[in-house]
C-alpha positions as CSV (number, residue, x, y, z in Angstrom):
1,M,-0.1,0.0,0.1
2,S,1.2,3.4,-0.6
3,E,0.3,7.1,0.2
4,S,1.1,10.4,-1.9
5,S,3.9,11.8,-0.7
6,P,5.0,15.8,-0.9
7,G,7.0,15.6,-3.6
8,G,4.3,13.6,-5.8
9,G,5.7,10.5,-5.3
10,T,4.4,7.6,-3.6
11,A,5.3,6.9,0.2
12,T,5.5,3.8,1.3
13,Q,4.1,2.3,4.9
14,T,5.4,0.8,7.4
15,S,3.7,-1.3,10.3
16,D,2.8,-0.1,13.6
17,P,1.8,-2.3,16.2
18,A,-0.2,0.7,17.9
19,F,-2.2,1.8,14.9
20,G,-1.3,-0.3,11.8
21,A,0.4,1.4,9.1
22,V,2.2,4.4,9.2
23,P,3.7,6.5,5.9
24,K,7.7,6.6,5.9
25,A,7.7,9.9,3.4
26,S,8.4,12.1,6.7
27,S,11.3,10.1,7.9
28,E,12.8,9.7,4.2
29,R,12.6,13.2,3.4
30,A,14.4,14.4,6.6
31,R,17.2,11.8,6.0
32,S,17.2,13.0,2.7
33,L,17.6,16.9,4.1
34,W,20.8,16.1,6.3
35,S,22.8,13.7,4.2
36,D,22.2,16.3,1.4
37,A,23.3,19.1,3.8
38,W,26.3,16.8,5.1
39,R,27.3,16.4,1.4
40,D,27.5,20.1,1.1
41,L,29.3,20.9,4.4
42,R,31.9,18.9,3.6
43,R,32.8,20.6,0.4
44,D,32.6,24.0,2.0
45,P,35.8,25.7,3.5
46,V,34.1,28.0,5.5
47,F,32.3,25.0,7.5
48,I,35.8,23.4,7.8
49,I,37.5,26.5,9.4
50,A,34.7,27.1,11.4
51,S,34.6,23.5,12.7
52,L,38.5,23.2,13.2
53,I,37.9,26.8,15.5
54,V,35.2,25.4,17.5
55,L,37.2,22.1,18.2
56,A,40.0,23.9,19.3
57,V,38.2,25.8,21.8
58,V,36.3,22.8,22.9
59,S,39.4,21.3,23.5
60,M,40.5,23.9,25.6
61,V,37.6,23.7,27.8
62,L,37.9,19.5,28.2
63,F,41.7,19.3,28.0
64,P,43.5,22.4,28.9
65,S,46.4,20.4,30.0
66,L,47.1,19.7,26.3
67,W,47.5,23.3,25.5
68,T,49.5,24.6,28.5
69,S,51.2,23.2,31.5
70,G,51.1,26.5,33.4
71,D,48.6,27.4,36.4
72,P,46.3,30.3,35.5
73,R,46.5,30.8,39.2
74,D,50.0,30.8,39.9
75,C,50.9,34.4,40.3
76,D,54.1,36.5,41.3
77,L,53.9,40.3,41.9
78,A,57.5,40.2,40.5
79,R,56.5,39.4,37.4
80,A,53.6,41.6,36.9
81,R,52.7,43.1,33.5
82,Q,55.9,41.6,31.8
83,K,55.5,41.5,28.0
84,P,55.5,38.7,26.2
85,S,58.6,36.2,26.0
86,W,59.4,33.1,24.5
87,D,58.6,31.1,27.7
88,A,55.3,33.5,28.3
89,P,54.0,34.0,24.7
90,F,51.3,36.2,26.3
91,G,53.3,37.8,29.0
92,F,51.9,38.4,32.3
93,S,48.7,39.9,33.9
94,N,49.0,43.1,36.1
95,L,49.3,40.5,38.8
96,G,51.9,38.5,37.5
97,C,49.9,35.3,36.1
98,D,51.0,33.6,33.1
99,Y,48.3,35.2,30.3
100,Y,48.5,32.6,28.2
101,A,47.8,29.9,30.9
102,Q,44.6,32.4,32.0
103,A,43.5,32.6,27.8
104,I,43.3,28.8,27.6
105,Y,41.5,28.3,31.3
106,G,39.5,31.3,30.3
107,A,37.9,29.3,27.6
108,G,35.9,27.3,30.2
109,P,33.5,29.6,32.2
110,S,32.7,31.5,28.9
111,I,32.0,28.0,26.5
112,Q,30.1,26.5,29.8
113,V,27.7,29.6,29.6
114,A,27.1,29.4,26.1
115,V,26.5,25.6,26.2
116,F,24.4,25.5,29.3
117,A,22.2,28.4,28.2
118,T,21.8,27.0,24.7
119,I,20.9,23.8,26.1
120,G,18.4,25.7,28.1
121,I,16.6,27.5,25.1
122,A,16.7,24.6,23.0
123,I,14.6,22.5,25.9
124,I,12.4,25.5,26.3
125,G,11.8,27.0,22.8
126,T,11.2,23.7,21.3
127,L,8.6,22.8,23.9
128,F,7.3,26.1,23.5
129,G,7.3,26.3,19.8
130,V,6.1,22.6,19.3
131,L,2.9,23.0,21.7
132,S,2.3,26.5,19.9
133,G,2.4,25.6,16.5
134,F,0.7,22.1,16.5
135,Y,-2.4,23.1,18.9
136,G,-2.9,26.9,18.0
137,G,-5.9,27.7,19.8
138,L,-5.7,29.1,23.5
139,I,-2.3,27.6,24.1
140,D,-1.0,29.3,20.9
141,T,-2.5,32.7,22.3
142,V,-1.0,32.4,25.9
143,I,2.7,31.4,24.4
144,S,2.5,34.1,21.7
145,R,1.6,36.8,24.5
146,L,4.5,35.6,26.6
147,V,6.6,35.6,24.0
148,D,5.2,39.4,23.4
149,V,6.1,40.2,26.7
150,V,9.4,38.9,26.8
151,A,10.7,40.3,23.8
152,G,9.3,43.8,24.7
153,L,12.3,43.9,27.3
154,P,15.6,45.1,25.8
155,F,17.6,42.3,26.1
156,L,21.1,43.5,27.4
157,L,19.0,45.9,29.7
158,G,16.8,43.2,30.9
159,A,19.9,41.0,31.8
160,V,21.4,43.6,33.6
161,V,18.8,44.1,35.6
162,L,18.3,40.7,36.4
163,L,21.8,40.2,37.4
164,A,22.1,43.4,39.5
165,L,18.8,41.8,41.6
166,M,20.6,38.3,42.1
167,Q,23.3,38.1,44.8
168,S,25.3,35.3,42.9
169,R,27.7,36.2,40.1
170,S,27.9,32.3,39.4
171,V,27.7,30.7,36.0
172,W,24.7,29.2,36.9
173,A,23.3,32.9,37.8
174,I,24.1,34.2,33.9
175,V,22.8,31.2,32.7
176,F,19.6,31.3,34.1
177,V,19.0,34.9,32.6
178,L,20.3,34.2,29.4
179,I,17.9,31.3,29.1
180,A,14.9,33.8,30.5
181,L,15.4,36.1,28.1
182,A,16.7,34.5,25.0
183,W,14.3,31.3,24.6
184,I,11.7,33.4,22.6
185,T,13.5,33.6,19.4
186,L,14.1,29.8,19.1
187,T,10.2,29.5,20.1
188,R,8.9,31.9,17.1
189,V,11.2,29.6,14.6
190,I,10.1,26.3,16.0
191,R,6.3,27.5,15.9
192,G,6.4,28.7,12.2
193,T,7.9,25.8,11.2
194,V,5.6,23.5,12.8
195,M,2.9,25.3,11.5
196,T,4.0,24.6,8.0
197,T,4.9,21.0,8.4
198,K,1.6,19.8,10.8
199,N,-0.2,20.4,7.3
200,M,1.7,18.5,4.8
201,D,0.6,15.3,3.0
202,Y,2.2,12.4,5.3
203,V,1.1,14.3,8.6
204,A,-2.5,14.0,7.4
205,A,-1.9,10.7,6.6
206,A,-0.7,9.4,9.6
207,R,-3.4,11.2,11.7
208,S,-6.0,9.5,9.4
209,L,-4.3,6.1,10.0
210,G,-4.7,6.9,13.9
211,A,-1.5,7.9,14.8
212,S,-1.3,10.0,18.3
213,D,-0.4,13.2,18.7
214,R,3.0,12.4,20.4
215,R,4.0,10.2,17.7
216,I,3.2,12.5,15.1
217,I,5.3,15.3,16.7
218,F,8.4,12.9,17.5
219,R,7.9,11.0,14.2
220,H,6.9,13.2,11.8
221,I,7.0,16.9,12.2
222,L,10.2,17.6,14.5
223,P,12.6,15.6,12.0
224,N,11.7,18.2,9.5
225,A,11.9,21.1,11.8
226,M,14.5,21.0,13.8
227,A,16.8,22.1,11.0
228,P,16.2,26.2,11.2
229,G,16.0,25.6,15.0
230,I,19.9,23.7,14.9
231,V,20.7,26.8,13.0
232,V,19.5,29.4,15.5
233,L,21.4,27.6,18.4
234,T,24.6,27.5,17.0
235,I,24.9,31.2,16.3
236,A,23.1,31.5,19.6
237,L,26.3,29.3,21.1
238,G,28.5,32.2,19.7
239,L,26.2,35.2,21.0
240,F,26.3,33.9,24.2
241,V,30.0,33.8,24.6
242,S,30.1,37.5,23.5
243,L,27.0,38.0,26.0
244,E,29.0,36.5,29.2
245,A,32.0,39.0,28.3
246,T,29.7,42.1,27.8
247,L,27.8,41.2,31.3
248,T,31.4,40.9,32.8
249,F,32.6,43.9,31.3
250,L,29.4,46.1,32.6
251,G,30.3,44.9,36.1
252,V,27.0,42.3,36.7
253,G,28.8,39.1,35.6
254,L,31.8,37.1,36.3
255,R,33.9,38.2,38.8
256,A,37.5,37.3,39.8
257,P,39.3,35.0,41.2
258,T,37.5,33.3,38.2
259,V,39.4,32.8,35.0
260,S,37.4,33.7,31.9
261,W,38.0,36.2,28.5
262,G,35.2,38.4,30.1
263,V,37.2,39.0,33.4
264,M,40.4,39.2,31.9
265,I,39.3,42.2,29.3
266,V,38.0,43.9,32.6
267,Q,41.1,43.7,34.2
268,G,43.2,44.2,31.0
269,Q,41.4,47.5,29.9
270,S,42.8,49.8,32.4
271,H,46.4,49.0,31.2
272,V,45.8,49.7,27.6
273,L,47.0,53.3,27.7
274,S,50.0,52.1,30.1
275,G,51.6,50.6,27.4
276,Y,50.3,47.1,27.9
277,P,47.7,46.6,24.9
278,H,48.3,42.8,25.2
279,L,46.2,42.5,28.1
280,L,43.3,43.4,26.5
281,L,44.5,42.4,22.9
282,V,44.7,38.7,24.1
283,P,41.5,38.0,25.3
284,C,39.8,40.1,22.9
285,M,41.3,37.6,20.3
286,F,40.3,34.6,21.8
287,L,36.6,36.3,22.0
288,V,36.2,37.3,18.4
289,T,38.0,34.1,17.1
290,T,35.3,31.6,19.0
291,V,32.1,33.8,18.5
292,L,33.5,34.1,14.7
293,G,33.6,30.2,14.8
294,F,30.2,29.6,16.0
295,I,28.8,32.2,13.6
296,L,30.3,30.9,10.4
297,M,29.2,28.0,11.2
298,G,25.8,28.5,12.4
299,D,25.6,30.3,8.8
300,A,27.1,27.4,6.7
301,L,24.5,24.9,8.4
302,R,21.6,27.7,7.3
303,D,22.7,27.5,3.8
304,A,23.0,24.0,3.6
305,L,19.5,23.3,5.4
306,D,17.4,25.5,3.4
307,P,15.9,24.3,0.2
308,K,15.2,27.7,-1.0
309,L,19.0,28.4,-0.6
310,R,20.1,25.3,-3.2
């Protein structure tokens, strides 16, 4: 038995113990999209370079000892603000700490903030987006109004206010604030994609065969709706890295003795005019390169996953 597929061909069916036969068109369509995207990405030099940057930064977080044998908290005031040398490629901080070791270990808190915040908005944004787009009605109205309320608050101002009200300046405090303010973008993207996907023929075929809402969502809608969401999440990783540094620079983020790129920028910016610009340039270089890597990766994924751009 066969069903008409979105492309005009036939969609084979598989038997399911719960309700009989279901169309395979949606899963085949999702597999085709990802296989085509992977083929394009492997040939894209921008994606390859961005991936190498991201892998290098991730290795700094997971295995910092591979990059340096120094201790970022081993400080000696006698070495304060010494300029770069062979033994210390980035010189020493104003407290006499090895700046290269601090730059490597500083990736940890910055990437932790980005990763955990991205996981949080992925869960909340996908959940709200699917509920709003699939069920519509009152659920869609409530979620849409909630999105409008959060969107009406300027992001940076809202983050500064929330962190100023909190006593903690930990990684988790920043993660909580970023999730609270940033989930709306993914929700809107997933909602729009789900609203389009749920009207496809293969979804109607699955529903006519008795598929439950849960099975339709997880088997037929999410595999085809997550492509634009993954692009949003990839770009969000880079933006969250920069936001951690921004909030720290504004005085409401991480604080010493935590070693992060944001803290290094705060400590280094006051010594630029004193003849030590490397104290500011080094963490900025790591920060900009990391953010650029994630954004370029997101752009490459967008181009590969969007059929309209082919």
